[in-house]
VMD Tcl script that draws the C-alpha trace (Angstrom):
set ca {
  {131.91 40.23 116.95}
  {133.04 43.71 115.83}
  {130.44 46.30 114.94}
  {129.66 46.44 111.20}
  {131.77 48.98 109.38}
  {129.93 51.56 107.35}
  {130.23 54.29 104.77}
  {127.86 56.77 103.18}
  {126.06 56.09 99.92}
  {123.21 57.96 98.30}
  {121.75 59.70 95.26}
  {121.87 63.28 94.00}
  {118.20 63.81 94.93}
  {115.78 62.41 97.48}
  {112.64 62.66 95.39}
  {111.80 61.26 91.97}
  {108.32 60.62 90.67}
  {109.42 57.33 89.11}
  {110.44 55.98 92.52}
  {106.78 55.71 93.52}
  {105.75 52.09 93.34}
  {109.35 50.94 92.94}
  {111.77 52.38 95.50}
  {108.98 53.97 97.56}
  {105.50 52.73 98.22}
  {103.06 53.97 95.60}
  {101.08 55.92 98.22}
  {103.98 58.07 99.45}
  {103.16 61.77 99.17}
  {105.74 64.23 97.77}
  {106.26 65.81 101.19}
  {107.13 62.39 102.59}
  {109.91 61.66 100.09}
  {112.85 62.63 102.30}
  {111.57 60.56 105.21}
  {111.22 57.52 102.94}
  {114.56 58.14 101.24}
  {116.34 58.30 104.60}
  {115.03 54.82 105.47}
  {117.16 53.47 102.62}
  {120.13 55.81 102.21}
  {122.35 57.57 104.72}
  {123.39 60.60 102.64}
  {122.25 62.81 99.77}
  {123.75 65.52 97.61}
  {121.90 68.68 98.61}
  {122.13 70.03 95.07}
  {119.18 72.37 95.59}
  {121.46 74.61 97.67}
  {123.44 75.27 94.48}
  {120.45 77.21 93.16}
  {119.08 78.87 96.30}
  {119.78 79.10 100.03}
  {116.96 77.22 101.81}
  {115.12 78.96 104.65}
  {115.87 77.73 108.15}
  {112.40 76.16 108.35}
  {113.37 73.83 105.49}
  {116.59 72.87 107.22}
  {114.73 72.09 110.44}
  {112.32 69.90 108.48}
  {115.19 68.11 106.73}
  {116.74 67.24 110.05}
  {113.44 66.16 111.59}
  {112.75 63.79 108.70}
  {116.11 62.03 108.82}
  {117.58 59.83 111.51}
  {120.91 59.86 113.36}
  {123.85 59.27 111.07}
  {122.19 60.72 107.99}
  {124.39 63.33 106.30}
  {123.51 66.11 103.85}
  {126.30 67.16 101.47}
  {125.38 70.69 100.36}
  {126.75 71.99 97.08}
  {128.24 75.48 97.27}
  {125.81 77.97 95.69}
  {126.43 78.91 92.08}
  {126.40 82.55 93.20}
  {129.77 81.79 94.83}
  {131.32 79.36 92.37}
  {129.94 80.28 88.95}
  {128.81 83.89 89.25}
  {131.34 85.41 91.65}
  {133.94 82.79 90.73}
  {135.15 82.88 94.36}
  {135.88 86.61 94.29}
  {134.08 89.16 96.51}
  {131.69 86.44 97.64}
  {131.80 87.08 101.37}
  {128.09 87.81 101.74}
  {127.05 84.76 99.71}
  {129.55 82.58 101.59}
  {128.28 83.75 104.97}
  {124.74 82.83 103.96}
  {125.91 79.38 102.92}
  {127.90 78.90 106.12}
  {124.74 79.55 108.13}
  {123.19 76.55 106.39}
  {126.18 74.45 107.37}
  {125.98 75.68 110.95}
  {122.35 74.62 111.26}
  {122.93 71.18 109.77}
  {126.10 70.70 111.82}
  {124.29 71.66 115.02}
  {121.67 69.03 114.16}
  {124.41 66.44 113.45}
  {123.28 66.10 109.83}
  {126.21 67.68 107.99}
  {128.59 65.78 105.74}
  {131.23 67.29 103.46}
  {130.12 70.30 101.42}
  {131.39 70.28 97.87}
  {132.59 73.17 95.77}
  {132.15 72.49 92.07}
  {134.39 74.81 90.07}
  {133.11 76.17 86.73}
  {134.34 74.26 83.65}
  {136.35 77.33 82.59}
  {137.97 77.84 86.01}
  {141.51 76.70 85.22}
  {144.81 76.44 87.05}
  {145.67 80.05 86.24}
  {143.20 80.89 88.99}
  {145.04 78.85 91.60}
  {145.70 81.86 93.83}
  {142.02 82.79 93.76}
  {141.06 79.26 94.77}
  {143.75 79.15 97.45}
  {142.62 82.44 98.96}
  {138.99 81.39 99.01}
  {139.57 77.96 100.52}
  {141.85 79.40 103.19}
  {139.07 81.81 104.18}
  {136.63 79.00 104.98}
  {136.19 77.98 108.63}
  {138.10 74.80 109.40}
  {135.40 73.22 111.56}
  {133.48 71.92 108.51}
  {134.42 69.28 105.95}
  {134.84 70.29 102.31}
  {135.55 68.69 98.95}
  {136.52 70.50 95.77}
  {135.51 69.38 92.27}
  {137.84 70.83 89.61}
  {136.59 70.39 86.05}
  {139.11 72.08 83.80}
  {141.71 69.77 82.29}
  {144.61 71.93 83.56}
  {143.97 70.67 87.09}
  {144.77 67.14 85.85}
  {148.16 67.59 84.21}
  {149.93 64.99 86.41}
  {152.50 67.69 86.99}
  {152.89 71.03 88.73}
  {149.29 72.24 88.55}
  {147.80 69.02 89.86}
  {150.42 68.76 92.58}
  {149.76 72.34 93.71}
  {146.06 71.63 94.05}
  {146.59 68.33 95.85}
  {149.08 69.92 98.25}
  {146.67 72.75 98.99}
  {143.76 70.43 99.71}
  {145.86 68.15 101.89}
  {147.22 71.11 103.82}
  {143.69 72.33 104.50}
  {142.33 68.86 105.27}
  {139.98 68.91 102.28}
  {139.11 66.23 99.77}
  {139.05 66.32 95.98}
  {135.80 65.17 94.40}
  {136.30 62.18 92.11}
  {133.88 62.58 89.22}
  {133.75 59.40 87.14}
  {131.55 59.61 84.05}
  {133.34 56.82 82.17}
  {130.38 54.43 82.48}
  {128.10 56.98 80.84}
  {130.41 57.50 77.86}
  {131.51 53.88 77.45}
  {128.96 53.23 74.70}
  {126.55 55.01 72.43}
  {123.50 56.46 74.20}
  {120.60 54.03 74.44}
  {117.81 56.57 74.96}
  {117.06 60.28 74.97}
  {118.02 60.65 78.63}
  {121.48 59.31 77.89}
  {121.81 61.57 74.86}
  {121.03 64.57 77.06}
  {123.36 63.36 79.84}
  {126.28 62.89 77.45}
  {125.78 66.41 76.15}
  {125.88 67.89 79.67}
  {128.26 65.80 81.75}
  {132.00 66.43 81.58}
  {134.56 63.69 81.03}
  {136.86 64.65 83.87}
  {140.09 62.63 84.21}
  {139.67 60.09 87.00}
  {142.01 59.90 89.95}
  {141.45 57.03 92.36}
  {143.50 58.22 95.32}
  {141.96 59.89 98.34}
  {143.57 63.09 99.62}
  {141.64 63.36 102.88}
  {139.58 61.37 105.33}
  {136.30 61.64 103.43}
  {136.79 60.38 99.87}
  {134.01 61.88 97.74}
  {133.04 59.88 94.64}
  {130.34 60.92 92.16}
  {129.81 57.97 89.83}
  {127.76 58.57 86.66}
  {126.39 55.45 85.01}
  {124.03 54.43 82.27}
  {120.38 53.53 82.77}
  {120.94 49.83 82.08}
  {122.35 48.37 85.32}
  {124.32 45.64 83.52}
  {126.26 48.29 81.58}
  {127.69 49.69 84.83}
  {128.93 46.39 86.23}
  {132.60 46.69 85.10}
  {132.95 49.97 86.97}
  {131.32 48.59 90.10}
  {133.89 45.82 90.10}
  {136.64 48.40 89.60}
  {135.52 50.76 92.37}
  {134.45 48.24 95.01}
  {137.99 47.23 96.12}
  {139.08 50.88 96.13}
  {136.16 51.92 98.32}
  {136.70 48.92 100.56}
  {140.35 49.85 101.07}
  {139.29 53.37 102.05}
  {136.97 51.87 104.64}
  {139.60 49.48 105.96}
  {142.06 52.38 106.18}
  {139.66 54.17 108.52}
  {138.40 56.70 106.02}
  {134.72 57.67 105.73}
  {133.80 57.60 102.04}
  {130.83 59.42 100.54}
  {129.59 57.75 97.34}
  {126.87 59.15 95.07}
  {125.40 57.30 92.10}
  {123.97 59.24 89.16}
  {122.01 58.00 86.16}
  {120.63 59.88 83.13}
  {117.18 58.91 84.39}
  {117.29 59.25 88.17}
  {114.70 56.48 88.42}
  {117.68 54.13 88.11}
  {120.07 55.80 90.57}
  {118.88 53.85 93.65}
  {119.39 50.54 91.83}
  {122.86 51.66 90.76}
  {123.65 52.44 94.40}
  {122.37 49.09 95.59}
  {124.36 47.22 92.93}
  {127.52 49.00 94.08}
  {126.81 48.16 97.71}
  {126.21 44.50 96.87}
  {129.50 44.37 94.97}
  {131.25 45.99 97.93}
  {129.64 43.63 100.42}
  {131.18 40.67 98.59}
  {134.53 42.06 99.66}
  {133.45 43.27 103.09}
  {130.84 41.01 104.74}
  {130.73 43.30 107.79}
  {128.79 45.88 105.81}
  {125.16 46.06 106.74}
  {122.62 44.70 104.23}
  {121.12 47.26 101.89}
  {117.59 48.32 102.83}
  {114.78 46.90 100.75}
  {112.82 48.83 98.14}
  {109.03 48.86 98.04}
  {108.81 46.63 94.99}
  {111.15 44.03 96.50}
  {108.29 42.64 98.61}
  {105.96 42.69 95.64}
  {108.46 40.76 93.54}
  {108.97 38.25 96.35}
  {105.22 37.66 96.54}
  {104.99 37.28 92.76}
  {107.87 34.80 92.75}
  {106.26 32.77 95.53}
  {102.95 32.75 93.67}
  {104.71 31.41 90.59}
  {106.35 28.66 92.68}
  {102.98 27.74 94.17}
  {101.70 26.96 90.67}
  {104.10 24.02 90.38}
}
mol new
graphics top color blue
foreach p $ca { graphics top sphere $p radius 0.5 }
foreach p [lrange $ca 0 end-1] q [lrange $ca 1 end] { graphics top cylinder $p $q radius 0.2 }
display resetview
């Protein structure tokens, strides 16, 4: 029997207070969150790097608390992308590359993703090209363009795609359609709709590590149409030998792990070789409660 095929799926964070007693055991301490998270997921968006370069001691702890195969996907610091806007950012980039070197040496590094500012448009193509060409080629990268000019289905989009393919980089697919498909149901969704962009969605993969950030609503049933839409696409990537990285977001991150599991279960219907999703802490509790109810009859 062939070995089960796999891909990477995770959340934007590895700690959330609302996961205690649901995803994690209620007694898990905050400093144990990553260890518990890594028992369930095999990747995470290291969004904290966007705000500050972590000390090497933190990186060593991250690697010690995760097992083989787990991959961090660090977000390029905002000092590079949003403040310097990719210009004269050599010092900041070198600091970031040291983070990648440590994680790569510990075999915990996935693709790093560069989120461009919303106002960074196709007129700055040469700036982007120069910066990307300056990056060392021994790491994996994905670029997330947000300005509409990068999605013109014409010259600008083709220039970007050609550049990324030439450099062996991926383009982040940011799909917020589930979030905006209906009116917000709570304050978290109101806030999320005010912050999240509605980037045009492209479903093709440019490189070997398709990078999908899927933003849903808090109600799992509301996201189901998009899970059914994405599952065959992700499965084809896997069957084509690509190594997808999928991240599920929700306005209230308490729901992100359940969104991820629902996507995996939809995908597993198409690809039975995928390993079963790891259980959450409250799964056992629910099983016991269900058995107790059956015992009453």
